[in-house]
Structure formats: structure tokens, C-alpha cells
C-alpha positions in Angstrom: -10.8 4.4 26.2 -11.1 4.8 22.0 -13.5 5.7 19.3 -12.4 4.2 16.1 -13.8 5.9 13.1 -12.4 4.3 10.3 -11.4 0.5 10.0 -9.2 -0.5 7.0 -9.5 -3.6 4.1 -6.5 -4.7 3.2 -6.1 -7.5 1.1 -3.0 -9.0 4.0 -5.7 -10.3 5.9 -6.6 -12.7 4.0 -5.2 -15.3 5.2 -6.1 -14.3 8.5 -9.5 -15.4 7.4 -8.5 -18.7 6.1 -6.9 -19.4 9.3 -9.8 -18.6 11.3 -11.7 -20.5 8.8 -10.5 -23.4 9.3 -9.1 -23.5 12.8 -11.8 -24.4 15.1 -11.0 -22.0 17.4 -13.0 -19.1 19.7 -14.2 -16.6 17.4 -12.3 -13.3 17.8 -12.5 -10.0 16.8 -10.5 -9.1 13.4 -7.6 -7.1 14.2 -6.1 -4.2 11.4 -5.3 -1.1 11.3 -8.0 1.0 12.2 -8.1 5.4 12.9 -10.2 7.4 15.1 -10.2 9.9 18.3 -8.8 8.9 21.9 -12.1 9.6 24.4 -10.6 9.6 27.8 -6.6 9.0 28.6 -4.3 8.1 31.7 -1.3 8.0 29.8 0.7 11.1 29.3 1.6 11.0 25.5 -2.6 11.0 24.8 -5.2 12.9 25.6 -9.1 12.9 24.8 -9.3 14.7 21.7 -6.6 13.4 20.2 -6.5 11.6 17.0 -4.7 7.8 16.2 -4.3 5.3 13.8 -2.9 2.0 15.5 -3.5 -1.3 14.8 -6.5 -3.0 17.2 -9.4 -5.1 16.9 -12.0 -4.0 14.2 -14.5 -3.1 17.5 -16.1 0.6 17.9 -14.9 1.7 20.8 -12.4 -0.2 22.9 -10.4 0.3 26.0 -7.0 -0.4 26.0 -4.5 -1.0 29.2 -1.4 0.1 29.7 0.5 -3.8 29.2 -1.4 -3.6 25.8 -0.7 -0.3 24.9 2.7 -1.1 25.3 2.2 -3.7 22.5 0.0 -1.7 20.4 1.1 0.1 17.0 0.0 3.8 17.2 0.7 6.2 16.5 -0.5 10.5 16.8 -2.3 12.4 14.1 -3.1 15.5 15.9 -2.9 18.3 13.9 -2.5 15.9 11.0 -5.5 15.7 10.2 -9.7 16.2 11.5 -12.3 13.8 12.2 -13.3 15.1 8.5 -10.1 13.0 7.3 -9.3 10.2 10.3 -9.3 7.9 7.0 -6.3 9.4 6.0 -5.1 7.4 9.2 -5.4 3.9 7.3 -4.5 5.4 4.5 -1.8 7.9 3.5 -0.8 8.6 6.6 -1.2 4.7 7.6 -0.1 1.5 6.6 -0.7 1.8 3.0 1.6 4.9 2.9 4.5 4.0 5.1 4.7 0.7 2.8 5.0 3.1 -0.6 7.4 5.4 1.3 9.6 3.1 3.0 9.8 0.6 -0.1 10.3 3.6 -2.6 13.1 5.3 -0.8 14.4 3.6 1.6 14.0 -0.5 -0.5 14.3 0.7 -3.9 16.6 3.8 -3.3 16.1 5.9 -6.2 18.5 7.9 -7.8 19.0 11.4 -6.2 19.8 13.1 -9.5 16.9 12.3 -11.9 17.8 14.8 -13.9 21.3 13.1 -14.5 20.0 10.0 -14.5 16.1 9.4 -15.0 15.0 6.1 -13.7 11.9 4.1 -14.9 9.9 2.2 -11.9 7.0 0.3 -13.0 4.2 -0.9 -10.3 1.8 -3.2 -10.4 -1.7 -2.7 -8.5 -0.7 0.9 -9.8 -4.3 2.5 -8.8 -4.7 1.1 -5.2 -3.5 2.7 -1.9 -0.1 1.4 -1.9 0.6 1.9 -5.5 -0.9 5.5 -6.1 1.3 6.7 -3.5 4.2 4.6 -5.1 4.0 6.8 -8.3 3.6 10.1 -6.9 6.5 10.3 -4.3 8.3 8.8 -7.6 7.1 11.2 -10.3 6.6 14.3 -7.9 9.1 13.7 -5.2 11.4 11.6 -7.2 11.5 12.8 -10.6 11.2 8.9 -12.2 9.2 7.8 -15.0 6.3 6.4 -13.8 5.0 3.4 -15.7 2.2 1.6 -13.4 -0.8 -1.2 -14.4 -4.3 -1.6 -13.3 -7.0 -3.3 -14.6 -9.8 -1.3 -17.0 -10.0 2.2 -19.2 -11.2 4.0 -15.7 -8.5 3.1 -13.7 -5.9 3.6 -16.2 -7.0 7.5 -16.6 -7.2 7.9 -13.6 -3.0 6.6 -12.5 -2.5 9.2 -15.9 -5.0 12.0 -15.4 -4.7 11.9 -11.3 -1.8 10.4 -9.9 0.5 11.8 -13.0 1.9 8.6 -14.2 3.4 8.9 -17.3 2.1 5.5 -18.5 -0.3 2.8 -18.1 -1.8 -0.3 -18.6 -4.2 -2.7 -18.7 -3.4 -5.6 -17.7 -7.2 -7.2 -18.4 -6.2 -6.5 -21.8 -3.0 -8.5 -21.5 -4.1 -12.6 -22.4 -0.7 -14.4 -21.1 2.6 -13.3 -19.7 4.1 -12.3 -23.3 1.4 -10.0 -24.1 2.3 -8.1 -20.5 5.6 -7.7 -21.8 4.3 -7.0 -24.7 3.0 -4.1 -23.5 5.4 -2.9 -20.6 8.3 -2.9 -23.3 5.9 -0.4 -25.4 6.4 1.7 -21.9 10.0 1.0 -20.9 12.2 -0.1 -24.6 14.7 -0.3 -22.5 13.4 -1.7 -19.8 13.0 -1.1 -16.1 15.4 0.4 -13.1 13.1 -0.4 -10.4 9.6 -2.6 -10.3 6.9 -2.0 -6.8 5.6 -5.4 -6.7 1.9 -5.7 -5.3 0.5 -8.1 -7.3 3.0 -11.3 -8.0 2.2 -13.7 -10.3 3.4 -13.3 -13.8 4.1 -9.4 -13.4 6.6 -10.3 -11.1 7.7 -12.6 -14.0 7.5 -9.9 -17.2 9.5 -7.3 -14.1 12.4 -9.7 -13.6 12.7 -10.2 -17.5 13.0 -6.4 -18.0 14.8 -5.6 -14.9 18.4 -3.7 -16.1 21.3 -3.5 -14.9 21.7 -3.1 -11.4 17.8 -2.8 -10.8 15.5 -3.6 -7.5 12.5 -4.6 -7.0 10.3 -4.1 -3.7 8.2 -6.5 -2.9 5.0 -5.7 -0.5 2.1 -8.4 -1.7 1.2 -11.1 -4.0 -2.8 -10.2 -4.1 -2.5 -12.4 -7.6 -2.2 -15.7 -5.7 -4.1 -14.7 -1.9 -7.8 -16.9 -2.9 -5.0 -19.7 -4.2 -5.5 -22.8 -2.6 -1.7 -23.7 -2.7 0.5 -21.5 -3.9 2.1 -21.4 -7.5 6.0 -21.3 -8.5 6.7 -17.8 -10.1 9.8 -18.7 -12.6 12.9 -17.3 -11.9 16.3 -18.0 -12.0 18.6 -16.5 -9.3 21.8 -17.1 -11.4 20.3 -14.3 -13.7 20.6 -11.8 -10.9 24.2 -12.2 -10.6 26.4 -10.2 -13.4 23.6 -7.5 -13.9 24.1 -7.0 -10.1 20.4 -6.7 -9.4 18.3 -6.9 -6.1 15.1 -8.4 -5.0 13.7 -7.1 -0.9 10.5 -8.2 0.7 9.2 -5.2 3.5 6.6 -4.4 5.7 6.0 -1.2 6.7 6.3 -1.1 10.6 9.8 0.7 10.8 8.5 3.4 8.6 5.2 3.6 10.9 6.4 3.5 14.3 8.6 5.9 13.4 12.2 3.8 13.4 13.6 4.7 10.2 13.1 8.2 8.3 10.2 10.7 8.7 7.2 9.4 7.4 4.5 11.2 9.3 5.8 15.0 8.7 7.3 14.0 5.3 4.1 12.8 4.1 1.5 15.1 4.9 3.4 17.6 4.2 3.3 16.4 0.2 0.0 15.6 0.6 -0.6 19.6 1.9 1.8 20.7 -1.1 -0.2 18.2 -3.8 2.3 16.3 -4.6 0.3 12.9 -3.3 -3.6 12.9 -3.8 -5.8 10.8 -2.5 -8.2 8.6 -3.9 -10.4 6.4 -1.2 -13.9 4.2 -1.5 -15.9 4.1 1.5 -18.2 1.9 3.0 -20.4 2.8 5.5 -20.4 1.1 9.1 -18.4 -1.7 10.7 -21.2 -4.6 9.5 -20.4 -3.7 6.0 -16.4 -4.5 6.3 -17.1 -7.9 4.9 -18.5 -5.8 1.7 -15.3 -4.1 1.5 -13.2 -6.7 1.5 -14.9 -8.2 -1.2 -14.1 -5.2 -3.3 -10.1 -5.6 -3.1 -10.5 -8.7 -4.9 -13.5 -7.9 -7.3 -11.4 -4.9 -9.1 -14.5 -3.1 -7.6 -12.6 -0.1 -6.2 -10.1 2.8 -6.3 -7.1 3.6 -3.9 -8.3 3.2 -0.1 -11.2 0.9 0.7 -12.2 2.3 4.3 -15.2 1.3 6.1 -16.3 4.4 8.0 -17.4 4.0 11.6 -20.5 6.6 12.7 -19.3 9.3 15.4 
């Protein structure tokens, strides 16, 4: 028996909302990332009082059968968080954190010795749940030069002051692709080595034009087109990648969140404790507030991870 204490609102759930609205099927609970407390358990690896993160329906109290548990992505947080900061289980110690961890370290693969050759990474959505963590790992763990892109002066200041980025672009001041490209060139005159894409659209196009030889692109989101009725093609010519030895890779968080790759939970919990990764969260109270929390992802009225807190 599980008690849910925090629910996540994430942009990728937009497609699920569309399919539920258009399918005409019997309504069912939205499923996403949650964190909470074990109330009772017959499993040997979980006992009452254990804290956890999981991908489960958005129900405040739920019973999980042994058969269902085998198909459920679930990770133990006992000893890493308390009930007071259980929200970390849907943020820095959950899907966003593992996406940042795996996408940067294993997909982009930064040079190990940044003192000999410092690489430059550009991150779209750099004030968001994933982008803010990517920037801090890149800066504080690997020693890269980090440039962000976010919307509005308040978020630019947050990227610089709290997340320690070397530069940040206010994309709302860029009316078109050319303006965004010019803003990036001011921050990285010689181009970029890595691009972490949470946005898609013109950010992706500009990144591809700015990518240096042996440049890498990690793609985990595209919030710029999630609300579009039909996809519009980004302008990219694959042959441009040949002679520059460039690489684009899409990925999801599961290998790192499940523990099949890397040491995500141990490493990230350590970086948070050491102050190498700071956490920014926007809270909404009560399960009934989930629609407003979800809407905040698309209106720009949030910073960092959006979390719906459920009263114990």
C-alpha cells in the first residue's frame, strides 16, 4: 500500500492528454512520476515507512499487486530524502535528474579533461527541471563553459546567479532564428561543442548551425511544438554532419533511473549534498491543482521543477 506525497507535471504528458481527449475511451487516471511513502508491504525489498519514487497513476493512495509491481518503474529514496523534501523524488532524484545525468554524461560525453580543452555546451530550457540540472553538472562536475537559454530576465538571472552558468540568452528578446543565432554567437563566438535540447524548433536549428566539428546533440524534449496540431519540419540537412563528424542522439531517462546504467542516485544525491547541484521548485498544493500545475509548464510561469504536493 502506497501513499503519494508528490506528483509531477511534465511537458511530455501533453501527448497523453491529447490521446485521452480524442480517443473516446473510458476515463482513466493520468499516469506519471510520483514520490511517496510505503504504508504496508509484503515485498522483502520494501518495508512500511520506506520512501520511493515511481511511475504510477496519479492517485493519492494506491494498492500495487505483486504482478503490477514487476512492471512498475520504482526506485527507493530511503536515506536520500525525508518526507519534507520528498519532492526531490520527482525532480533532481527522479526523471528530470536522471535525464540530465544520462543525457550529459553518457549521450553528450564531455571531454574528461576540461582543463586541456574546455568545451562549450548550450542548453535550451535552461531554467527548467532538466536544463537547470544539466547546466550545474556541466559546470560544477565537468568544468565546461555553460550557456543557457530561457524566457525573461528573471530566469536569466536565476541561471547565472543560482545555477552558476557562464551566460544565458533571453530567447523572448529574439524575434526570429537570426536573432537567436546572433545572441548565441555573442556568448560563443567560436561555436558550441554540445547542445542539450529540451525545446526543439529554432533552438535546434541554430544549435546545428553553431555546432563545431565533433559536436554532439542530445534530444530529450521539444516543448516548442507539443501544442501544435501538426508537426512542422525543422530545417536540417543530414549531409552537413558528415565532414564535421557530428552526432545527434535521442534518449529517455529509463536506463539511468532504473539503475541499469551509471550510478545516478548515488552520484546525484552526493552532488546535492555537496552543493554542486542546487534545486529550484515551483509548488502547487493538492491533487486538484494538477491541471494548473501542468498549464504552468506552457505559460512560462514556473521555475525549475513543477511539483504538486499532496498532504500526508
